[in-house]
CHARMM internal coordinates of N, CA and C (Angstrom, degrees):
IC EDIT
DIST 1 N 1 CA 1.4517
DIST 1 CA 1 C 1.5214
ANGL 1 N 1 CA 1 C 108.26
DIST 1 C 2 N 1.3134
ANGL 1 CA 1 C 2 N 117.02
DIHE 1 N 1 CA 1 C 2 N 138.28
DIST 2 N 2 CA 1.4565
ANGL 1 C 2 N 2 CA 122.29
DIHE 1 CA 1 C 2 N 2 CA 178.33
DIST 2 CA 2 C 1.5238
ANGL 2 N 2 CA 2 C 109.04
DIHE 1 C 2 N 2 CA 2 C -126.05
DIST 2 C 3 N 1.3257
ANGL 2 CA 2 C 3 N 116.18
DIHE 2 N 2 CA 2 C 3 N 148.59
DIST 3 N 3 CA 1.4663
ANGL 2 C 3 N 3 CA 121.68
DIHE 2 CA 2 C 3 N 3 CA 175.35
DIST 3 CA 3 C 1.5138
ANGL 3 N 3 CA 3 C 108.44
DIHE 2 C 3 N 3 CA 3 C -112.23
DIST 3 C 4 N 1.3027
ANGL 3 CA 3 C 4 N 116.31
DIHE 3 N 3 CA 3 C 4 N 137.27
DIST 4 N 4 CA 1.4578
ANGL 3 C 4 N 4 CA 122.72
DIHE 3 CA 3 C 4 N 4 CA 177.06
DIST 4 CA 4 C 1.5161
ANGL 4 N 4 CA 4 C 107.73
DIHE 3 C 4 N 4 CA 4 C -130.31
DIST 4 C 5 N 1.3211
ANGL 4 CA 4 C 5 N 116.90
DIHE 4 N 4 CA 4 C 5 N 129.14
DIST 5 N 5 CA 1.4562
ANGL 4 C 5 N 5 CA 120.89
DIHE 4 CA 4 C 5 N 5 CA 178.50
DIST 5 CA 5 C 1.5227
ANGL 5 N 5 CA 5 C 108.40
DIHE 4 C 5 N 5 CA 5 C -108.88
DIST 5 C 6 N 1.3210
ANGL 5 CA 5 C 6 N 116.76
DIHE 5 N 5 CA 5 C 6 N 127.00
DIST 6 N 6 CA 1.4539
ANGL 5 C 6 N 6 CA 121.67
DIHE 5 CA 5 C 6 N 6 CA 178.66
DIST 6 CA 6 C 1.5249
ANGL 6 N 6 CA 6 C 108.90
DIHE 5 C 6 N 6 CA 6 C -132.08
DIST 6 C 7 N 1.3114
ANGL 6 CA 6 C 7 N 116.51
DIHE 6 N 6 CA 6 C 7 N 151.45
DIST 7 N 7 CA 1.4601
ANGL 6 C 7 N 7 CA 122.47
DIHE 6 CA 6 C 7 N 7 CA 173.36
DIST 7 CA 7 C 1.5228
ANGL 7 N 7 CA 7 C 106.99
DIHE 6 C 7 N 7 CA 7 C -112.49
DIST 7 C 8 N 1.2999
ANGL 7 CA 7 C 8 N 117.13
DIHE 7 N 7 CA 7 C 8 N 123.74
DIST 8 N 8 CA 1.4492
ANGL 7 C 8 N 8 CA 122.46
DIHE 7 CA 7 C 8 N 8 CA -176.56
DIST 8 CA 8 C 1.5244
ANGL 8 N 8 CA 8 C 109.96
DIHE 7 C 8 N 8 CA 8 C -128.39
DIST 8 C 9 N 1.3047
ANGL 8 CA 8 C 9 N 116.47
DIHE 8 N 8 CA 8 C 9 N 162.25
DIST 9 N 9 CA 1.4658
ANGL 8 C 9 N 9 CA 122.56
DIHE 8 CA 8 C 9 N 9 CA 176.15
DIST 9 CA 9 C 1.5249
ANGL 9 N 9 CA 9 C 108.49
DIHE 8 C 9 N 9 CA 9 C -106.37
DIST 9 C 10 N 1.3095
ANGL 9 CA 9 C 10 N 116.59
DIHE 9 N 9 CA 9 C 10 N 134.47
DIST 10 N 10 CA 1.4578
ANGL 9 C 10 N 10 CA 121.52
DIHE 9 CA 9 C 10 N 10 CA 176.18
DIST 10 CA 10 C 1.5194
ANGL 10 N 10 CA 10 C 107.51
DIHE 9 C 10 N 10 CA 10 C -100.41
DIST 10 C 11 N 1.3139
ANGL 10 CA 10 C 11 N 116.89
DIHE 10 N 10 CA 10 C 11 N 125.47
DIST 11 N 11 CA 1.4574
ANGL 10 C 11 N 11 CA 122.54
DIHE 10 CA 10 C 11 N 11 CA -177.38
DIST 11 CA 11 C 1.5177
ANGL 11 N 11 CA 11 C 113.26
DIHE 10 C 11 N 11 CA 11 C -79.01
DIST 11 C 12 N 1.3340
ANGL 11 CA 11 C 12 N 115.68
DIHE 11 N 11 CA 11 C 12 N -174.71
DIST 12 N 12 CA 1.4588
ANGL 11 C 12 N 12 CA 122.66
DIHE 11 CA 11 C 12 N 12 CA -178.44
DIST 12 CA 12 C 1.5260
ANGL 12 N 12 CA 12 C 112.31
DIHE 11 C 12 N 12 CA 12 C -61.16
DIST 12 C 13 N 1.3359
ANGL 12 CA 12 C 13 N 117.34
DIHE 12 N 12 CA 12 C 13 N -24.41
DIST 13 N 13 CA 1.4631
ANGL 12 C 13 N 13 CA 119.75
DIHE 12 CA 12 C 13 N 13 CA -179.11
DIST 13 CA 13 C 1.5285
ANGL 13 N 13 CA 13 C 112.56
DIHE 12 C 13 N 13 CA 13 C -75.76
DIST 13 C 14 N 1.3514
ANGL 13 CA 13 C 14 N 116.89
DIHE 13 N 13 CA 13 C 14 N -10.24
DIST 14 N 14 CA 1.4589
ANGL 13 C 14 N 14 CA 120.49
DIHE 13 CA 13 C 14 N 14 CA 179.11
DIST 14 CA 14 C 1.5133
ANGL 14 N 14 CA 14 C 114.17
DIHE 13 C 14 N 14 CA 14 C 77.10
DIST 14 C 15 N 1.3200
ANGL 14 CA 14 C 15 N 118.17
DIHE 14 N 14 CA 14 C 15 N 10.65
DIST 15 N 15 CA 1.4594
ANGL 14 C 15 N 15 CA 121.59
DIHE 14 CA 14 C 15 N 15 CA -179.31
DIST 15 CA 15 C 1.5216
ANGL 15 N 15 CA 15 C 110.96
DIHE 14 C 15 N 15 CA 15 C -101.61
DIST 15 C 16 N 1.3053
ANGL 15 CA 15 C 16 N 115.66
DIHE 15 N 15 CA 15 C 16 N 136.05
DIST 16 N 16 CA 1.4614
ANGL 15 C 16 N 16 CA 122.50
DIHE 15 CA 15 C 16 N 16 CA 176.93
DIST 16 CA 16 C 1.5176
ANGL 16 N 16 CA 16 C 108.27
DIHE 15 C 16 N 16 CA 16 C -99.24
DIST 16 C 17 N 1.3087
ANGL 16 CA 16 C 17 N 117.01
DIHE 16 N 16 CA 16 C 17 N 122.34
DIST 17 N 17 CA 1.4614
ANGL 16 C 17 N 17 CA 122.12
DIHE 16 CA 16 C 17 N 17 CA 179.79
DIST 17 CA 17 C 1.5249
ANGL 17 N 17 CA 17 C 108.49
DIHE 16 C 17 N 17 CA 17 C -106.66
DIST 17 C 18 N 1.3210
ANGL 17 CA 17 C 18 N 116.43
DIHE 17 N 17 CA 17 C 18 N 123.43
DIST 18 N 18 CA 1.4593
ANGL 17 C 18 N 18 CA 121.04
DIHE 17 CA 17 C 18 N 18 CA -178.28
DIST 18 CA 18 C 1.5219
ANGL 18 N 18 CA 18 C 110.22
DIHE 17 C 18 N 18 CA 18 C -117.73
DIST 18 C 19 N 1.3140
ANGL 18 CA 18 C 19 N 115.42
DIHE 18 N 18 CA 18 C 19 N 133.68
DIST 19 N 19 CA 1.4563
ANGL 18 C 19 N 19 CA 121.99
DIHE 18 CA 18 C 19 N 19 CA 169.97
DIST 19 CA 19 C 1.5160
ANGL 19 N 19 CA 19 C 106.05
DIHE 18 C 19 N 19 CA 19 C -124.55
DIST 19 C 20 N 1.3101
ANGL 19 CA 19 C 20 N 115.82
DIHE 19 N 19 CA 19 C 20 N 110.77
DIST 20 N 20 CA 1.4568
ANGL 19 C 20 N 20 CA 120.97
DIHE 19 CA 19 C 20 N 20 CA -175.18
DIST 20 CA 20 C 1.5257
ANGL 20 N 20 CA 20 C 108.88
DIHE 19 C 20 N 20 CA 20 C -121.07
DIST 20 C 21 N 1.3309
ANGL 20 CA 20 C 21 N 117.11
DIHE 20 N 20 CA 20 C 21 N 114.36
DIST 21 N 21 CA 1.4598
ANGL 20 C 21 N 21 CA 119.09
DIHE 20 CA 20 C 21 N 21 CA 177.99
DIST 21 CA 21 C 1.5308
ANGL 21 N 21 CA 21 C 110.32
DIHE 20 C 21 N 21 CA 21 C -70.40
DIST 21 C 22 N 1.3197
ANGL 21 CA 21 C 22 N 116.20
DIHE 21 N 21 CA 21 C 22 N 139.32
DIST 22 N 22 CA 1.4622
ANGL 21 C 22 N 22 CA 120.51
DIHE 21 CA 21 C 22 N 22 CA 178.57
DIST 22 CA 22 C 1.5228
ANGL 22 N 22 CA 22 C 109.43
DIHE 21 C 22 N 22 CA 22 C -132.91
DIST 22 C 23 N 1.3095
ANGL 22 CA 22 C 23 N 114.68
DIHE 22 N 22 CA 22 C 23 N 167.59
DIST 23 N 23 CA 1.4584
ANGL 22 C 23 N 23 CA 120.84
DIHE 22 CA 22 C 23 N 23 CA 175.48
DIST 23 CA 23 C 1.5236
ANGL 23 N 23 CA 23 C 110.47
DIHE 22 C 23 N 23 CA 23 C -87.29
DIST 23 C 24 N 1.3310
ANGL 23 CA 23 C 24 N 117.06
DIHE 23 N 23 CA 23 C 24 N -11.09
DIST 24 N 24 CA 1.4615
ANGL 23 C 24 N 24 CA 121.64
DIHE 23 CA 23 C 24 N 24 CA -177.20
DIST 24 CA 24 C 1.5199
ANGL 24 N 24 CA 24 C 109.19
DIHE 23 C 24 N 24 CA 24 C -83.26
DIST 24 C 25 N 1.2996
ANGL 24 CA 24 C 25 N 116.00
DIHE 24 N 24 CA 24 C 25 N 131.98
DIST 25 N 25 CA 1.4634
ANGL 24 C 25 N 25 CA 121.51
DIHE 24 CA 24 C 25 N 25 CA 175.39
DIST 25 CA 25 C 1.5155
ANGL 25 N 25 CA 25 C 108.01
DIHE 24 C 25 N 25 CA 25 C -128.76
DIST 25 C 26 N 1.3175
ANGL 25 CA 25 C 26 N 115.74
DIHE 25 N 25 CA 25 C 26 N 134.22
DIST 26 N 26 CA 1.4550
ANGL 25 C 26 N 26 CA 121.70
DIHE 25 CA 25 C 26 N 26 CA 177.92
DIST 26 CA 26 C 1.5263
ANGL 26 N 26 CA 26 C 111.53
DIHE 25 C 26 N 26 CA 26 C 54.53
DIST 26 C 27 N 1.3410
ANGL 26 CA 26 C 27 N 116.41
DIHE 26 N 26 CA 26 C 27 N 50.49
DIST 27 N 27 CA 1.4622
ANGL 26 C 27 N 27 CA 121.34
DIHE 26 CA 26 C 27 N 27 CA 179.60
DIST 27 CA 27 C 1.5119
ANGL 27 N 27 CA 27 C 110.47
DIHE 26 C 27 N 27 CA 27 C -149.96
DIST 27 C 28 N 1.3029
ANGL 27 CA 27 C 28 N 116.68
DIHE 27 N 27 CA 27 C 28 N 170.17
DIST 28 N 28 CA 1.4560
ANGL 27 C 28 N 28 CA 122.41
DIHE 27 CA 27 C 28 N 28 CA -179.51
DIST 28 CA 28 C 1.5298
ANGL 28 N 28 CA 28 C 109.86
DIHE 27 C 28 N 28 CA 28 C -97.47
DIST 28 C 29 N 1.3239
ANGL 28 CA 28 C 29 N 116.04
DIHE 28 N 28 CA 28 C 29 N 143.71
DIST 29 N 29 CA 1.4582
ANGL 28 C 29 N 29 CA 122.28
DIHE 28 CA 28 C 29 N 29 CA 175.36
DIST 29 CA 29 C 1.5229
ANGL 29 N 29 CA 29 C 108.71
DIHE 28 C 29 N 29 CA 29 C -137.14
DIST 29 C 30 N 1.3002
ANGL 29 CA 29 C 30 N 115.54
DIHE 29 N 29 CA 29 C 30 N 155.83
DIST 30 N 30 CA 1.4570
ANGL 29 C 30 N 30 CA 121.67
DIHE 29 CA 29 C 30 N 30 CA 172.61
DIST 30 CA 30 C 1.5195
ANGL 30 N 30 CA 30 C 106.91
DIHE 29 C 30 N 30 CA 30 C -103.05
DIST 30 C 31 N 1.3236
ANGL 30 CA 30 C 31 N 117.34
DIHE 30 N 30 CA 30 C 31 N 130.53
DIST 31 N 31 CA 1.4602
ANGL 30 C 31 N 31 CA 122.32
DIHE 30 CA 30 C 31 N 31 CA -176.92
DIST 31 CA 31 C 1.5274
ANGL 31 N 31 CA 31 C 108.67
DIHE 30 C 31 N 31 CA 31 C -118.12
DIST 31 C 32 N 1.3370
ANGL 31 CA 31 C 32 N 116.10
DIHE 31 N 31 CA 31 C 32 N 130.33
DIST 32 N 32 CA 1.4543
ANGL 31 C 32 N 32 CA 122.52
DIHE 31 CA 31 C 32 N 32 CA 175.47
DIST 32 CA 32 C 1.5150
ANGL 32 N 32 CA 32 C 107.31
DIHE 31 C 32 N 32 CA 32 C -117.58
DIST 32 C 33 N 1.3300
ANGL 32 CA 32 C 33 N 117.38
DIHE 32 N 32 CA 32 C 33 N 127.01
DIST 33 N 33 CA 1.4606
ANGL 32 C 33 N 33 CA 121.67
DIHE 32 CA 32 C 33 N 33 CA -178.74
DIST 33 CA 33 C 1.5238
ANGL 33 N 33 CA 33 C 108.69
DIHE 32 C 33 N 33 CA 33 C -116.94
DIST 33 C 34 N 1.3236
ANGL 33 CA 33 C 34 N 115.61
DIHE 33 N 33 CA 33 C 34 N 125.91
DIST 34 N 34 CA 1.4592
ANGL 33 C 34 N 34 CA 122.13
DIHE 33 CA 33 C 34 N 34 CA 173.46
DIST 34 CA 34 C 1.5087
ANGL 34 N 34 CA 34 C 106.06
DIHE 33 C 34 N 34 CA 34 C -122.53
DIST 34 C 35 N 1.3389
ANGL 34 CA 34 C 35 N 118.35
DIHE 34 N 34 CA 34 C 35 N 123.03
DIST 35 N 35 CA 1.4644
ANGL 34 C 35 N 35 CA 118.74
DIHE 34 CA 34 C 35 N 35 CA -179.80
DIST 35 CA 35 C 1.5158
ANGL 35 N 35 CA 35 C 110.39
DIHE 34 C 35 N 35 CA 35 C -121.33
DIST 35 C 36 N 1.3155
ANGL 35 CA 35 C 36 N 114.63
DIHE 35 N 35 CA 35 C 36 N 152.42
DIST 36 N 36 CA 1.4541
ANGL 35 C 36 N 36 CA 122.60
DIHE 35 CA 35 C 36 N 36 CA -179.05
DIST 36 CA 36 C 1.5114
ANGL 36 N 36 CA 36 C 107.48
DIHE 35 C 36 N 36 CA 36 C -145.64
DIST 36 C 37 N 1.3345
ANGL 36 CA 36 C 37 N 118.52
DIHE 36 N 36 CA 36 C 37 N 127.21
DIST 37 N 37 CA 1.4679
ANGL 36 C 37 N 37 CA 119.85
DIHE 36 CA 36 C 37 N 37 CA 178.20
DIST 37 CA 37 C 1.5264
ANGL 37 N 37 CA 37 C 110.61
DIHE 36 C 37 N 37 CA 37 C -58.01
DIST 37 C 38 N 1.3347
ANGL 37 CA 37 C 38 N 116.61
DIHE 37 N 37 CA 37 C 38 N 141.71
DIST 38 N 38 CA 1.4661
ANGL 37 C 38 N 38 CA 121.82
DIHE 37 CA 37 C 38 N 38 CA -174.82
DIST 38 CA 38 C 1.5197
ANGL 38 N 38 CA 38 C 112.81
DIHE 37 C 38 N 38 CA 38 C -61.64
DIST 38 C 39 N 1.3248
ANGL 38 CA 38 C 39 N 118.42
DIHE 38 N 38 CA 38 C 39 N -38.28
DIST 39 N 39 CA 1.4621
ANGL 38 C 39 N 39 CA 119.12
DIHE 38 CA 38 C 39 N 39 CA -177.93
DIST 39 CA 39 C 1.5195
ANGL 39 N 39 CA 39 C 111.37
DIHE 38 C 39 N 39 CA 39 C -64.16
DIST 39 C 40 N 1.3256
ANGL 39 CA 39 C 40 N 118.92
DIHE 39 N 39 CA 39 C 40 N -29.15
DIST 40 N 40 CA 1.4558
ANGL 39 C 40 N 40 CA 121.11
DIHE 39 CA 39 C 40 N 40 CA 177.16
DIST 40 CA 40 C 1.5228
ANGL 40 N 40 CA 40 C 111.32
DIHE 39 C 40 N 40 CA 40 C -82.02
DIST 40 C 41 N 1.3090
ANGL 40 CA 40 C 41 N 116.53
DIHE 40 N 40 CA 40 C 41 N -31.22
DIST 41 N 41 CA 1.4578
ANGL 40 C 41 N 41 CA 119.57
DIHE 40 CA 40 C 41 N 41 CA -178.81
DIST 41 CA 41 C 1.5232
ANGL 41 N 41 CA 41 C 110.94
DIHE 40 C 41 N 41 CA 41 C -66.92
DIST 41 C 42 N 1.3250
ANGL 41 CA 41 C 42 N 118.13
DIHE 41 N 41 CA 41 C 42 N -33.21
DIST 42 N 42 CA 1.4597
ANGL 41 C 42 N 42 CA 121.12
DIHE 41 CA 41 C 42 N 42 CA -176.68
DIST 42 CA 42 C 1.5237
ANGL 42 N 42 CA 42 C 112.60
DIHE 41 C 42 N 42 CA 42 C -92.14
DIST 42 C 43 N 1.3156
ANGL 42 CA 42 C 43 N 117.95
DIHE 42 N 42 CA 42 C 43 N -14.16
DIST 43 N 43 CA 1.4613
ANGL 42 C 43 N 43 CA 121.05
DIHE 42 CA 42 C 43 N 43 CA -177.95
DIST 43 CA 43 C 1.5257
ANGL 43 N 43 CA 43 C 109.04
DIHE 42 C 43 N 43 CA 43 C -78.57
DIST 43 C 44 N 1.3136
ANGL 43 CA 43 C 44 N 116.69
DIHE 43 N 43 CA 43 C 44 N 125.18
DIST 44 N 44 CA 1.4573
ANGL 43 C 44 N 44 CA 121.35
DIHE 43 CA 43 C 44 N 44 CA -178.94
DIST 44 CA 44 C 1.5230
ANGL 44 N 44 CA 44 C 108.15
DIHE 43 C 44 N 44 CA 44 C -95.59
DIST 44 C 45 N 1.3064
ANGL 44 CA 44 C 45 N 116.04
DIHE 44 N 44 CA 44 C 45 N 127.93
DIST 45 N 45 CA 1.4565
ANGL 44 C 45 N 45 CA 120.56
DIHE 44 CA 44 C 45 N 45 CA 179.59
DIST 45 CA 45 C 1.5229
ANGL 45 N 45 CA 45 C 108.83
DIHE 44 C 45 N 45 CA 45 C -118.68
DIST 45 C 46 N 1.3379
ANGL 45 CA 45 C 46 N 115.99
DIHE 45 N 45 CA 45 C 46 N 121.82
DIST 46 N 46 CA 1.4529
ANGL 45 C 46 N 46 CA 121.76
DIHE 45 CA 45 C 46 N 46 CA -179.70
DIST 46 CA 46 C 1.5283
ANGL 46 N 46 CA 46 C 108.75
DIHE 45 C 46 N 46 CA 46 C -102.26
DIST 46 C 47 N 1.3003
ANGL 46 CA 46 C 47 N 116.12
DIHE 46 N 46 CA 46 C 47 N 135.55
DIST 47 N 47 CA 1.4579
ANGL 46 C 47 N 47 CA 119.69
DIHE 46 CA 46 C 47 N 47 CA 177.61
DIST 47 CA 47 C 1.5231
ANGL 47 N 47 CA 47 C 109.16
DIHE 46 C 47 N 47 CA 47 C -80.50
DIST 47 C 48 N 1.3395
ANGL 47 CA 47 C 48 N 117.57
DIHE 47 N 47 CA 47 C 48 N 151.46
DIST 48 N 48 CA 1.4739
ANGL 47 C 48 N 48 CA 120.19
DIHE 47 CA 47 C 48 N 48 CA 177.83
DIST 48 CA 48 C 1.5289
ANGL 48 N 48 CA 48 C 112.16
DIHE 47 C 48 N 48 CA 48 C -59.10
DIST 48 C 49 N 1.3275
ANGL 48 CA 48 C 49 N 118.18
DIHE 48 N 48 CA 48 C 49 N -33.44
DIST 49 N 49 CA 1.4690
ANGL 48 C 49 N 49 CA 120.73
DIHE 48 CA 48 C 49 N 49 CA 179.10
DIST 49 CA 49 C 1.5256
ANGL 49 N 49 CA 49 C 111.29
DIHE 48 C 49 N 49 CA 49 C -64.36
DIST 49 C 50 N 1.3285
ANGL 49 CA 49 C 50 N 116.93
DIHE 49 N 49 CA 49 C 50 N -37.89
DIST 50 N 50 CA 1.4576
ANGL 49 C 50 N 50 CA 120.82
DIHE 49 CA 49 C 50 N 50 CA 179.90
DIST 50 CA 50 C 1.5254
ANGL 50 N 50 CA 50 C 110.42
DIHE 49 C 50 N 50 CA 50 C -65.41
DIST 50 C 51 N 1.3238
ANGL 50 CA 50 C 51 N 116.50
DIHE 50 N 50 CA 50 C 51 N -45.38
DIST 51 N 51 CA 1.4624
ANGL 50 C 51 N 51 CA 120.09
DIHE 50 CA 50 C 51 N 51 CA -177.26
DIST 51 CA 51 C 1.5184
ANGL 51 N 51 CA 51 C 112.35
DIHE 50 C 51 N 51 CA 51 C -70.89
DIST 51 C 52 N 1.3125
ANGL 51 CA 51 C 52 N 119.03
DIHE 51 N 51 CA 51 C 52 N -33.52
DIST 52 N 52 CA 1.4654
ANGL 51 C 52 N 52 CA 120.75
DIHE 51 CA 51 C 52 N 52 CA -177.89
DIST 52 CA 52 C 1.5249
ANGL 52 N 52 CA 52 C 112.01
DIHE 51 C 52 N 52 CA 52 C -74.18
DIST 52 C 53 N 1.3165
ANGL 52 CA 52 C 53 N 118.48
DIHE 52 N 52 CA 52 C 53 N -15.97
DIST 53 N 53 CA 1.4620
ANGL 52 C 53 N 53 CA 121.44
DIHE 52 CA 52 C 53 N 53 CA -179.15
DIST 53 CA 53 C 1.5195
ANGL 53 N 53 CA 53 C 112.01
DIHE 52 C 53 N 53 CA 53 C -68.97
DIST 53 C 54 N 1.3255
ANGL 53 CA 53 C 54 N 118.82
DIHE 53 N 53 CA 53 C 54 N -22.25
DIST 54 N 54 CA 1.4532
ANGL 53 C 54 N 54 CA 121.41
DIHE 53 CA 53 C 54 N 54 CA -174.76
DIST 54 CA 54 C 1.5177
ANGL 54 N 54 CA 54 C 113.70
DIHE 53 C 54 N 54 CA 54 C -92.88
DIST 54 C 55 N 1.3060
ANGL 54 CA 54 C 55 N 119.40
DIHE 54 N 54 CA 54 C 55 N -24.59
DIST 55 N 55 CA 1.4477
ANGL 54 C 55 N 55 CA 121.23
DIHE 54 CA 54 C 55 N 55 CA -179.82
DIST 55 CA 55 C 1.5144
ANGL 55 N 55 CA 55 C 111.69
DIHE 54 C 55 N 55 CA 55 C 69.96
DIST 55 C 56 N 1.3245
ANGL 55 CA 55 C 56 N 116.50
DIHE 55 N 55 CA 55 C 56 N -154.62
DIST 56 N 56 CA 1.4574
ANGL 55 C 56 N 56 CA 120.53
DIHE 55 CA 55 C 56 N 56 CA -179.19
DIST 56 CA 56 C 1.5231
ANGL 56 N 56 CA 56 C 109.40
DIHE 55 C 56 N 56 CA 56 C -144.16
DIST 56 C 57 N 1.3362
ANGL 56 CA 56 C 57 N 115.15
DIHE 56 N 56 CA 56 C 57 N 161.53
DIST 57 N 57 CA 1.4624
ANGL 56 C 57 N 57 CA 121.61
DIHE 56 CA 56 C 57 N 57 CA -179.71
DIST 57 CA 57 C 1.5198
ANGL 57 N 57 CA 57 C 109.59
DIHE 56 C 57 N 57 CA 57 C -76.12
DIST 57 C 58 N 1.3238
ANGL 57 CA 57 C 58 N 115.98
DIHE 57 N 57 CA 57 C 58 N 135.01
DIST 58 N 58 CA 1.4600
ANGL 57 C 58 N 58 CA 120.60
DIHE 57 CA 57 C 58 N 58 CA 176.92
DIST 58 CA 58 C 1.5175
ANGL 58 N 58 CA 58 C 107.46
DIHE 57 C 58 N 58 CA 58 C -124.53
DIST 58 C 59 N 1.3058
ANGL 58 CA 58 C 59 N 116.39
DIHE 58 N 58 CA 58 C 59 N 133.00
DIST 59 N 59 CA 1.4510
ANGL 58 C 59 N 59 CA 120.82
DIHE 58 CA 58 C 59 N 59 CA -178.81
DIST 59 CA 59 C 1.5183
ANGL 59 N 59 CA 59 C 110.13
DIHE 58 C 59 N 59 CA 59 C 109.31
DIST 59 C 60 N 1.3502
ANGL 59 CA 59 C 60 N 115.13
DIHE 59 N 59 CA 59 C 60 N -169.66
DIST 60 N 60 CA 1.4539
ANGL 59 C 60 N 60 CA 119.42
DIHE 59 CA 59 C 60 N 60 CA -178.92
DIST 60 CA 60 C 1.5247
ANGL 60 N 60 CA 60 C 110.02
DIHE 59 C 60 N 60 CA 60 C -98.00
DIST 60 C 61 N 1.3018
ANGL 60 CA 60 C 61 N 115.05
DIHE 60 N 60 CA 60 C 61 N 147.05
DIST 61 N 61 CA 1.4508
ANGL 60 C 61 N 61 CA 120.80
DIHE 60 CA 60 C 61 N 61 CA 177.42
DIST 61 CA 61 C 1.5219
ANGL 61 N 61 CA 61 C 107.82
DIHE 60 C 61 N 61 CA 61 C -94.08
DIST 61 C 62 N 1.3385
ANGL 61 CA 61 C 62 N 116.80
DIHE 61 N 61 CA 61 C 62 N 117.41
DIST 62 N 62 CA 1.4566
ANGL 61 C 62 N 62 CA 121.88
DIHE 61 CA 61 C 62 N 62 CA -176.08
DIST 62 CA 62 C 1.5241
ANGL 62 N 62 CA 62 C 108.55
DIHE 61 C 62 N 62 CA 62 C -122.17
DIST 62 C 63 N 1.3293
ANGL 62 CA 62 C 63 N 115.59
DIHE 62 N 62 CA 62 C 63 N 131.54
DIST 63 N 63 CA 1.4556
ANGL 62 C 63 N 63 CA 120.16
DIHE 62 CA 62 C 63 N 63 CA 178.16
DIST 63 CA 63 C 1.5232
ANGL 63 N 63 CA 63 C 109.25
DIHE 62 C 63 N 63 CA 63 C -91.81
DIST 63 C 64 N 1.3256
ANGL 63 CA 63 C 64 N 116.25
DIHE 63 N 63 CA 63 C 64 N 132.76
DIST 64 N 64 CA 1.4636
ANGL 63 C 64 N 64 CA 120.87
DIHE 63 CA 63 C 64 N 64 CA 179.63
DIST 64 CA 64 C 1.5226
ANGL 64 N 64 CA 64 C 109.65
DIHE 63 C 64 N 64 CA 64 C -69.63
DIST 64 C 65 N 1.3405
ANGL 64 CA 64 C 65 N 118.01
DIHE 64 N 64 CA 64 C 65 N 152.03
DIST 65 N 65 CA 1.4625
ANGL 64 C 65 N 65 CA 120.20
DIHE 64 CA 64 C 65 N 65 CA 178.57
DIST 65 CA 65 C 1.5325
ANGL 65 N 65 CA 65 C 110.76
DIHE 64 C 65 N 65 CA 65 C -60.41
DIST 65 C 66 N 1.3259
ANGL 65 CA 65 C 66 N 115.59
DIHE 65 N 65 CA 65 C 66 N 145.15
DIST 66 N 66 CA 1.4638
ANGL 65 C 66 N 66 CA 121.36
DIHE 65 CA 65 C 66 N 66 CA -178.68
DIST 66 CA 66 C 1.5247
ANGL 66 N 66 CA 66 C 109.27
DIHE 65 C 66 N 66 CA 66 C -99.15
DIST 66 C 67 N 1.3391
ANGL 66 CA 66 C 67 N 115.63
DIHE 66 N 66 CA 66 C 67 N 141.60
DIST 67 N 67 CA 1.4542
ANGL 66 C 67 N 67 CA 120.51
DIHE 66 CA 66 C 67 N 67 CA 177.62
DIST 67 CA 67 C 1.5180
ANGL 67 N 67 CA 67 C 109.60
DIHE 66 C 67 N 67 CA 67 C -76.69
DIST 67 C 68 N 1.3401
ANGL 67 CA 67 C 68 N 116.23
DIHE 67 N 67 CA 67 C 68 N 159.25
DIST 68 N 68 CA 1.4592
ANGL 67 C 68 N 68 CA 121.24
DIHE 67 CA 67 C 68 N 68 CA 174.85
DIST 68 CA 68 C 1.5253
ANGL 68 N 68 CA 68 C 108.73
DIHE 67 C 68 N 68 CA 68 C -68.95
DIST 68 C 69 N 1.3067
ANGL 68 CA 68 C 69 N 116.82
DIHE 68 N 68 CA 68 C 69 N 137.35
DIST 69 N 69 CA 1.4531
ANGL 68 C 69 N 69 CA 121.16
DIHE 68 CA 68 C 69 N 69 CA 179.68
DIST 69 CA 69 C 1.5244
ANGL 69 N 69 CA 69 C 109.60
DIHE 68 C 69 N 69 CA 69 C -93.46
DIST 69 C 70 N 1.3377
ANGL 69 CA 69 C 70 N 117.01
DIHE 69 N 69 CA 69 C 70 N 142.33
DIST 70 N 70 CA 1.4608
ANGL 69 C 70 N 70 CA 119.19
DIHE 69 CA 69 C 70 N 70 CA 178.42
DIST 70 CA 70 C 1.5287
ANGL 70 N 70 CA 70 C 110.17
DIHE 69 C 70 N 70 CA 70 C -67.34
DIST 70 C 71 N 1.3264
ANGL 70 CA 70 C 71 N 115.58
DIHE 70 N 70 CA 70 C 71 N 151.86
DIST 71 N 71 CA 1.4571
ANGL 70 C 71 N 71 CA 120.39
DIHE 70 CA 70 C 71 N 71 CA -179.95
DIST 71 CA 71 C 1.5360
ANGL 71 N 71 CA 71 C 109.27
DIHE 70 C 71 N 71 CA 71 C -70.21
DIST 71 C 72 N 1.3053
ANGL 71 CA 71 C 72 N 115.82
DIHE 71 N 71 CA 71 C 72 N 135.75
DIST 72 N 72 CA 1.4655
ANGL 71 C 72 N 72 CA 120.21
DIHE 71 CA 71 C 72 N 72 CA -176.93
DIST 72 CA 72 C 1.5214
ANGL 72 N 72 CA 72 C 110.67
DIHE 71 C 72 N 72 CA 72 C -90.76
DIST 72 C 73 N 1.3325
ANGL 72 CA 72 C 73 N 113.93
DIHE 72 N 72 CA 72 C 73 N 154.82
DIST 73 N 73 CA 1.4512
ANGL 72 C 73 N 73 CA 120.18
DIHE 72 CA 72 C 73 N 73 CA 176.75
DIST 73 CA 73 C 1.5181
ANGL 73 N 73 CA 73 C 107.60
DIHE 72 C 73 N 73 CA 73 C -75.68
DIST 73 C 74 N 1.3397
ANGL 73 CA 73 C 74 N 117.86
DIHE 73 N 73 CA 73 C 74 N 126.06
DIST 74 N 74 CA 1.4720
ANGL 73 C 74 N 74 CA 119.20
DIHE 73 CA 73 C 74 N 74 CA -179.24
DIST 74 CA 74 C 1.5373
ANGL 74 N 74 CA 74 C 112.19
DIHE 73 C 74 N 74 CA 74 C -69.90
DIST 74 C 75 N 1.3083
ANGL 74 CA 74 C 75 N 115.37
DIHE 74 N 74 CA 74 C 75 N 152.04
DIST 75 N 75 CA 1.4719
ANGL 74 C 75 N 75 CA 120.84
DIHE 74 CA 74 C 75 N 75 CA 174.66
DIST 75 CA 75 C 1.5208
ANGL 75 N 75 CA 75 C 109.43
DIHE 74 C 75 N 75 CA 75 C -72.38
DIST 75 C 76 N 1.3099
ANGL 75 CA 75 C 76 N 115.98
DIHE 75 N 75 CA 75 C 76 N 146.83
DIST 76 N 76 CA 1.4637
ANGL 75 C 76 N 76 CA 119.45
DIHE 75 CA 75 C 76 N 76 CA 178.18
DIST 76 CA 76 C 1.4959
ANGL 76 N 76 CA 76 C 110.70
DIHE 75 C 76 N 76 CA 76 C -102.43
END
COOR INIT
IC SEED 1 N 1 CA 1 C
IC BUILD
């Protein structure tokens, strides 16, 4: 069994036309098609349970002092 992912455009007629090259010639295959509109595929949906697991920062955010960096060798 092989999986092939393709992105296609569906026209005004509402018909999806697929041309999928295969290694099979003169034989029978079983084809399963699962489609999902692109705008839903890219939209990320977070559940309230997922977001509540992280909580929020309380207090002040303070950056620790940074050490002096050694001088770098210049490019030639």
